[in-house]
C-alpha positions as CSV (number, residue, x, y, z in Angstrom):
1,X,0.1,-0.2,0.4
2,X,1.6,3.7,-0.9
3,X,2.7,5.9,2.3
4,X,0.3,8.2,1.0
5,X,-2.8,5.8,1.7
6,X,-1.5,5.6,5.0
7,X,-1.1,8.8,6.0
8,X,-4.4,9.8,4.0
9,X,-6.1,6.8,6.7
10,X,-4.2,8.4,9.7
11,X,-5.3,11.8,8.7
12,X,-9.2,10.6,8.2
13,X,-8.7,9.4,12.0
14,X,-7.2,12.5,12.7
15,X,-10.0,14.5,11.8
16,X,-12.8,13.1,12.7
17,X,-11.4,12.9,16.6
18,X,-10.7,16.2,16.3
19,X,-14.4,17.2,15.2
20,X,-15.6,15.2,18.1
21,X,-13.6,16.8,20.8
22,X,-13.8,20.4,19.4
23,X,-17.1,20.3,18.1
24,X,-17.9,23.6,19.5
25,X,-14.4,24.6,19.1
26,X,-12.1,25.1,22.1
27,X,-15.1,25.9,24.3
28,X,-16.4,22.5,23.8
29,X,-18.2,21.1,27.1
30,X,-16.4,18.0,27.9
31,X,-17.6,16.3,31.3
32,X,-19.4,19.5,32.6
33,X,-16.8,21.6,31.7
34,X,-15.5,23.4,28.8
35,X,-12.0,23.0,27.5
36,X,-10.7,26.2,27.6
37,X,-10.9,26.9,31.6
38,X,-8.9,27.2,34.7
39,X,-7.9,24.1,36.1
40,X,-8.7,25.0,39.5
41,X,-12.6,25.6,38.2
42,X,-12.3,22.3,36.3
43,X,-10.9,20.6,39.8
44,X,-13.9,22.2,41.8
45,X,-16.5,20.8,39.0
46,X,-14.9,17.0,39.2
47,X,-14.7,16.8,42.5
48,X,-13.7,13.8,44.5
49,X,-14.2,11.3,41.0
50,X,-11.2,10.1,39.5
51,X,-10.9,12.7,37.2
52,X,-10.6,15.6,40.2
53,X,-7.7,13.5,42.2
54,X,-5.4,13.2,38.9
55,X,-5.7,17.0,38.6
56,X,-5.7,17.8,41.7
57,X,-2.5,15.8,42.3
58,X,-1.0,16.9,38.7
59,X,-0.9,20.6,39.8
60,X,0.4,19.6,43.0
61,X,3.3,18.1,41.0
62,X,3.2,21.4,38.9
63,X,3.6,24.0,41.7
64,X,6.6,22.2,44.1
65,X,7.8,19.7,41.7
66,X,6.7,16.7,44.0
67,X,3.5,14.8,45.1
68,X,3.7,16.1,49.1
69,X,2.7,13.1,51.4
70,X,-0.9,13.9,51.6
71,X,-0.9,13.2,48.0
72,X,0.4,9.7,48.8
73,X,-3.1,8.1,48.8
74,X,-3.5,9.1,45.1
75,X,-0.7,6.6,43.9
76,X,-1.3,4.2,46.7
77,X,-4.9,3.8,44.8
78,X,-4.2,4.0,41.2
79,X,-1.2,4.3,39.0
80,X,0.6,6.9,37.6
81,X,-0.2,7.6,34.0
82,X,-2.7,10.3,33.9
83,X,-1.6,12.6,36.6
84,X,2.1,12.2,35.1
85,X,0.5,13.5,31.6
86,X,-1.3,16.1,33.2
87,X,1.2,17.2,35.3
88,X,3.9,17.6,32.1
89,X,0.9,19.1,30.2
90,X,0.6,22.1,32.7
91,X,3.7,21.9,33.0
92,X,4.7,23.2,29.7
93,X,1.7,25.1,29.0
94,X,2.2,29.0,29.5
95,X,-1.4,29.5,30.1
96,X,-2.9,27.0,32.0
97,X,-6.8,28.1,30.2
98,X,-5.3,25.7,27.9
99,X,-4.6,22.3,30.0
100,X,-8.0,21.0,28.7
101,X,-7.7,22.0,25.1
102,X,-3.7,20.2,24.9
103,X,-5.3,17.4,26.8
104,X,-8.3,17.0,24.0
105,X,-5.6,17.7,21.0
106,X,-3.6,14.7,23.0
107,X,-6.5,12.2,23.1
108,X,-7.9,12.9,19.4
109,X,-4.5,12.4,17.8
110,X,-3.6,9.3,20.1
111,X,-7.3,7.6,19.3
112,X,-7.2,9.4,15.4
113,X,-3.8,8.0,14.5
114,X,-4.5,4.8,15.9
115,X,-7.4,3.9,13.9
116,X,-5.9,5.4,10.8
117,X,-3.1,2.8,11.3
118,X,-5.6,-0.3,11.9
119,X,-7.3,0.8,8.7
120,X,-4.6,0.9,6.7
121,X,-3.3,-2.2,7.5
122,X,-6.3,-3.7,5.2
123,X,-5.2,-4.0,1.6
124,X,-7.5,-5.2,-0.5
125,X,-10.6,-3.0,-2.5
126,X,-13.3,-4.3,-0.3
127,X,-11.3,-4.4,2.7
128,X,-10.2,-1.1,2.0
129,X,-13.7,0.3,2.3
130,X,-14.9,-2.0,4.9
131,X,-12.2,0.1,6.9
132,X,-13.4,4.1,6.2
133,X,-16.6,2.6,7.3
134,X,-15.5,1.0,10.1
135,X,-13.3,4.1,11.5
136,X,-16.2,6.3,10.5
137,X,-18.7,4.4,12.7
138,X,-16.3,3.7,15.5
139,X,-15.9,7.6,15.9
140,X,-19.6,8.5,15.0
141,X,-21.1,6.1,17.4
142,X,-20.5,4.1,20.6
143,X,-17.6,4.3,23.7
144,X,-15.1,6.5,21.7
145,X,-17.7,8.9,20.7
146,X,-19.8,9.0,24.1
147,X,-16.9,7.9,26.7
148,X,-13.8,8.3,25.2
149,X,-13.5,11.4,23.3
150,X,-16.4,12.8,25.6
151,X,-17.1,12.4,29.2
152,X,-14.1,10.3,29.6
153,X,-11.6,13.0,28.7
154,X,-10.4,13.6,31.9
155,X,-10.6,10.0,33.0
156,X,-7.0,7.5,32.6
157,X,-9.4,4.7,30.8
158,X,-9.5,6.0,27.4
159,X,-5.3,5.9,27.0
160,X,-5.0,2.7,29.2
161,X,-7.4,0.7,26.8
162,X,-5.9,2.3,23.7
163,X,-2.3,1.1,24.5
164,X,-3.9,-1.8,25.5
165,X,-5.0,-2.5,21.9
166,X,-1.9,-1.4,20.3
167,X,-0.4,-3.9,22.2
168,X,-2.6,-6.5,20.9
169,X,-2.2,-4.8,17.7
170,X,1.4,-5.9,17.7
171,X,0.7,-9.3,18.7
172,X,-1.4,-9.8,15.6
173,X,1.0,-8.8,13.1
174,X,4.0,-11.0,15.1
175,X,2.1,-14.0,13.8
176,X,2.3,-12.8,10.4
177,X,4.1,-15.4,7.9
178,X,6.0,-13.0,5.9
179,X,7.5,-11.5,8.9
180,X,11.3,-12.3,9.2
181,X,12.2,-13.2,12.8
182,X,14.1,-9.6,13.6
183,X,10.4,-8.0,12.8
184,X,8.4,-10.4,14.9
185,X,10.8,-10.0,18.1
186,X,10.1,-6.0,17.7
187,X,6.8,-6.8,17.4
188,X,6.8,-8.3,20.8
189,X,9.0,-5.5,22.1
190,X,6.8,-3.1,21.1
191,X,3.5,-5.3,22.7
192,X,4.9,-5.2,25.8
193,X,6.0,-1.6,26.2
194,X,2.3,-0.8,25.2
195,X,0.8,-3.2,27.6
196,X,2.7,-1.4,30.4
197,X,1.7,1.8,29.2
198,X,-1.7,0.3,29.6
199,X,-0.8,-0.9,33.0
200,X,0.4,3.1,34.0
201,X,-3.3,4.8,33.1
202,X,-5.1,1.7,33.9
203,X,-4.7,-0.9,37.0
204,X,-6.0,-4.0,35.7
205,X,-3.9,-3.9,32.6
206,X,-0.7,-5.1,35.1
207,X,-2.0,-8.8,35.4
208,X,-1.4,-8.9,31.6
209,X,2.3,-9.4,33.0
210,X,1.3,-12.8,33.5
211,X,-1.1,-13.7,31.2
212,X,1.8,-12.9,28.8
213,X,4.3,-15.5,30.9
214,X,1.8,-18.2,31.4
215,X,0.4,-18.2,27.8
216,X,4.7,-18.0,26.6
217,X,4.9,-21.3,29.0
218,X,2.0,-23.3,27.3
219,X,3.1,-22.7,23.7
220,X,6.8,-24.2,25.1
221,X,5.2,-27.1,26.1
222,X,3.1,-27.1,22.6
223,X,6.3,-27.2,21.2
224,X,7.8,-29.5,23.5
225,X,5.0,-32.0,23.3
226,X,4.9,-31.9,19.2
227,X,8.2,-31.8,19.1
228,X,8.9,-35.6,20.8
229,X,5.7,-37.1,19.7
230,X,5.8,-39.7,16.6
231,X,4.2,-37.5,14.4
232,X,6.0,-34.7,14.9
233,X,6.7,-34.1,11.1
234,X,2.9,-33.8,10.7
235,X,2.9,-30.8,13.1
236,X,5.7,-28.7,11.6
237,X,3.1,-25.8,11.2
238,X,1.9,-26.1,14.9
239,X,5.8,-26.5,16.2
240,X,6.4,-23.5,13.8
241,X,3.6,-21.3,15.2
242,X,4.5,-22.5,19.3
243,X,8.4,-21.5,19.1
244,X,7.7,-18.3,17.4
245,X,4.8,-17.1,19.5
246,X,6.6,-18.3,22.6
247,X,9.6,-15.9,21.4
248,X,7.3,-13.2,21.0
249,X,5.6,-13.8,24.4
250,X,9.0,-13.7,26.6
251,X,10.1,-10.7,24.9
252,X,6.9,-8.9,25.4
253,X,7.3,-10.1,29.1
254,X,10.6,-8.8,29.6
255,X,9.6,-5.8,28.0
256,X,6.5,-5.3,29.7
257,X,8.4,-6.2,33.4
258,X,11.3,-3.5,32.4
259,X,9.2,-0.9,32.0
260,X,6.9,-1.6,35.2
261,X,9.6,-2.3,37.6
262,X,10.9,1.1,38.0
263,X,7.4,2.0,39.7
264,X,6.8,-1.2,41.3
265,X,10.6,-0.1,43.0
266,X,9.5,3.2,44.2
267,X,6.4,2.0,45.0
268,X,7.5,-0.3,47.6
269,X,10.6,1.8,48.7
270,X,8.5,5.5,49.5
271,X,5.1,4.6,49.8
272,X,3.8,1.1,50.9
273,X,6.7,-1.2,51.4
274,X,5.4,-3.3,48.9
275,X,5.4,-4.1,44.8
276,X,2.3,-4.6,44.7
277,X,0.8,-2.3,41.5
278,X,-2.3,-0.7,43.4
279,X,-5.0,-1.5,45.8
280,X,-7.9,-2.1,43.2
281,X,-8.1,-5.6,43.8
282,X,-8.0,-5.2,47.5
283,X,-10.7,-2.8,47.3
284,X,-12.6,-4.9,44.4
285,X,-12.6,-7.8,47.5
286,X,-13.7,-5.9,49.7
287,X,-16.5,-4.3,48.0
288,X,-17.9,-7.9,47.7
289,X,-18.6,-8.0,51.1
290,X,-20.7,-4.8,52.2
291,X,-24.3,-3.6,52.1
292,X,-25.1,-2.4,49.0
293,X,-28.3,0.0,49.9
294,X,-25.9,1.5,52.1
295,X,-23.6,2.5,49.1
296,X,-23.4,6.2,47.4
297,X,-25.6,5.7,43.7
298,X,-22.5,4.8,41.4
299,X,-21.6,2.0,43.6
300,X,-24.9,0.5,44.2
301,X,-25.9,1.4,40.3
302,X,-22.5,-1.1,39.6
303,X,-23.7,-3.7,41.5
304,X,-21.4,-3.6,44.4
305,X,-21.8,-5.6,47.7
306,X,-22.8,-8.8,45.5
307,X,-22.2,-11.4,48.1
308,X,-23.8,-9.5,50.7
309,X,-26.8,-9.6,48.6
310,X,-26.4,-13.3,48.4
311,X,-25.3,-14.1,51.8
312,X,-26.4,-12.0,54.8
313,X,-25.4,-14.3,57.4
314,X,-21.4,-14.7,55.9
315,X,-21.8,-10.6,55.3
316,X,-22.7,-9.9,59.1
317,X,-20.2,-12.1,60.7
318,X,-17.1,-10.4,58.5
319,X,-18.2,-7.0,59.0
320,X,-18.0,-8.4,63.0
321,X,-14.9,-9.4,62.4
322,X,-13.2,-6.5,60.3
323,X,-15.1,-4.2,63.2
324,X,-13.5,-6.3,66.7
325,X,-10.4,-6.7,64.5
326,X,-9.7,-3.7,62.5
327,X,-6.0,-4.2,62.1
328,X,-6.4,-7.4,60.7
329,X,-6.1,-8.3,57.1
330,X,-8.9,-10.7,55.8
331,X,-8.8,-9.8,52.1
332,X,-8.2,-13.4,51.2
333,X,-10.6,-14.7,53.4
334,X,-13.1,-12.2,51.8
335,X,-12.0,-13.8,48.7
336,X,-12.2,-17.4,49.4
337,X,-15.8,-17.4,51.3
338,X,-17.2,-14.9,48.1
339,X,-16.0,-17.4,45.3
340,X,-18.0,-20.4,48.2
341,X,-20.6,-18.4,47.9
342,X,-20.6,-17.6,44.3
343,X,-19.8,-21.8,44.0
344,X,-22.9,-22.7,46.3
345,X,-25.4,-20.0,44.7
346,X,-24.7,-20.2,41.2
347,X,-27.9,-19.1,39.7
348,X,-28.3,-16.2,41.9
349,X,-24.7,-15.1,41.4
350,X,-25.1,-15.2,37.9
351,X,-28.4,-13.4,37.3
352,X,-26.9,-10.8,40.1
353,X,-23.5,-10.1,37.7
354,X,-25.3,-10.6,34.3
355,X,-27.6,-7.9,35.1
356,X,-25.2,-5.4,35.5
357,X,-22.8,-6.5,33.1
358,X,-25.7,-6.6,30.8
359,X,-27.0,-2.6,32.1
360,X,-23.2,-1.5,31.4
361,X,-23.0,-3.1,28.0
362,X,-26.5,-1.5,26.5
363,X,-25.3,2.1,28.5
364,X,-24.7,3.3,24.4
365,X,-27.3,3.1,21.9
366,X,-29.0,-0.7,21.7
367,X,-28.0,-1.2,17.8
368,X,-24.6,-0.4,18.4
369,X,-24.2,-2.6,21.5
370,X,-26.1,-5.4,19.7
371,X,-23.5,-4.9,16.9
372,X,-20.6,-4.7,19.4
373,X,-21.3,-7.7,20.4
374,X,-21.9,-9.4,17.2
375,X,-18.3,-8.2,16.5
376,X,-16.3,-9.0,19.2
377,X,-18.1,-12.7,19.0
378,X,-17.0,-12.2,15.4
379,X,-12.9,-11.7,16.2
380,X,-12.7,-14.7,18.0
381,X,-14.9,-16.7,15.4
382,X,-12.2,-15.5,12.8
383,X,-9.2,-17.3,15.3
384,X,-11.7,-20.5,16.1
385,X,-12.1,-20.7,12.2
386,X,-8.4,-20.8,11.7
387,X,-7.4,-22.6,14.9
388,X,-4.3,-24.7,12.8
389,X,-2.9,-20.7,12.2
390,X,-4.1,-18.8,15.1
391,X,-3.9,-21.0,18.0
392,X,-1.3,-19.0,19.6
393,X,-3.0,-15.4,18.7
394,X,-6.4,-16.9,20.2
395,X,-4.4,-18.2,23.5
396,X,-2.4,-15.3,24.1
397,X,-5.6,-12.7,23.4
398,X,-8.1,-15.0,25.4
399,X,-5.5,-15.2,28.4
400,X,-5.4,-11.5,28.3
401,X,-9.0,-10.8,28.7
402,X,-9.3,-13.3,31.2
403,X,-6.8,-11.0,33.6
404,X,-9.4,-7.9,32.4
405,X,-12.7,-10.1,32.6
406,X,-12.4,-11.1,36.7
407,X,-12.3,-7.8,38.2
408,X,-15.7,-7.9,36.4
409,X,-16.9,-10.3,38.1
410,X,-15.8,-9.6,41.5
411,X,-16.2,-5.8,41.8
412,X,-18.9,-2.7,41.1
413,X,-19.1,-2.3,37.6
414,X,-19.0,1.0,35.4
415,X,-19.6,1.6,31.6
416,X,-15.5,1.9,31.0
417,X,-14.7,-1.1,32.8
418,X,-16.4,-2.3,29.7
419,X,-13.8,-0.2,27.3
420,X,-11.4,-3.1,26.2
421,X,-14.3,-5.5,25.4
422,X,-16.0,-2.9,23.7
423,X,-13.4,-1.8,21.7
424,X,-11.8,-5.3,20.7
425,X,-14.1,-5.7,17.6
426,X,-11.7,-2.5,16.1
427,X,-9.1,-5.3,15.5
428,X,-11.6,-7.3,13.5
429,X,-10.2,-6.2,10.4
430,X,-6.8,-7.0,10.8
431,X,-7.6,-10.0,12.2
432,X,-9.7,-11.0,8.7
433,X,-6.8,-9.1,6.7
434,X,-4.1,-11.6,8.7
435,X,-5.9,-15.0,8.1
436,X,-6.8,-13.9,4.6
437,X,-3.5,-12.7,3.3
438,X,-1.9,-15.7,4.4
439,X,-4.3,-18.3,2.5
440,X,-3.8,-15.7,-0.7
441,X,-0.1,-16.3,-0.4
442,X,-0.1,-19.8,0.3
443,X,-2.7,-20.3,-3.5
444,X,-0.1,-18.3,-5.1
445,X,3.0,-19.9,-4.0
446,X,1.4,-23.6,-5.0
447,X,0.5,-21.8,-8.7
448,X,3.9,-21.0,-9.1
449,X,5.2,-24.4,-8.1
450,X,3.0,-25.9,-10.4
451,X,3.8,-23.9,-13.3
452,X,7.6,-24.9,-12.9
């Protein structure tokens, strides 16, 4: 494909994104505030939300070049990606009134470039037309339009999801047959860096590190099993994919660990004495054992306290234990008891979780939500249908998304928590092109041989 065509896709993506973010110029309202506004006023509007906490910490870093001890609770709860980005904008923008404008430009360019890039990876004419339609559709309706480029502009989930999808894109590209080994390994490095950036913006993404390592080890097991089998020669393709993917995944794991290790070290030495990425997981676990009716609206509407709803007696017992021994860490006990409640009451648990996950999924327009679900299923169907070639990729993405699914099964739900699932269908054209191009190359090669 001509570089100019690829540039055209990227330019179209950026222009579409900018048109959403700045639909009424620099005075466009997002999250109840104009983009061209004083950060102090923005902070007052955001209140104690995630966006307000990030901005408060960023303003503190900008004013005294450090986060004072009274602000440590923020990095105790969340990774530092968003507050560092906002602090850098405040530091380098001479007029603070342009803070929101610059953040909007960054977000629009980042998403526009990504969407244009993935559209440009499709090469045949029909694929190009579909890619353009998908690009326009993705920016015009759904989570990107309604959340990432609107209300969620000041939240970390947009960038966290973006880097997650970039990492998966590099994993997909690493499976292409026409890539030399050095290029495949480069894809692994870039995937690891992308996943690390995702973790810096979105706490649960840190679990991708373990998913990559586990999937790499699984590929090694498959490689060894097929290699020593009697019919090993019949499985040369699977053997090749297994060892090649294992190398890419181990490279991605190492790259991600190198990127996240400095923050783990800092947190261990300066903040809480452990290398735990954040306390979000502990909060989700303790949130299973609170009385839903006594929580604030967004927690109650998100389905917090499901274990308490199903087993009030056990809930009262754990609450009494925590009150009697407030210094005792009962996180592991709360988790094990919640698992037992779910296993003993699978019907009630499934109905409770299903109700809130379904409500969050269809928070956008119903036709788009249905189409999005079809796209999500279609993405995995494409990989399953080409299992012989795509099983390492299918295993990798399934493992990654399993780590992202766990918080949805135990914690309260918000629309933004589903963004990785809502937006994975954006990579459907790449999955189709990836498999189709391999088959096309095989047919051409076979035809060439027959003509010799």
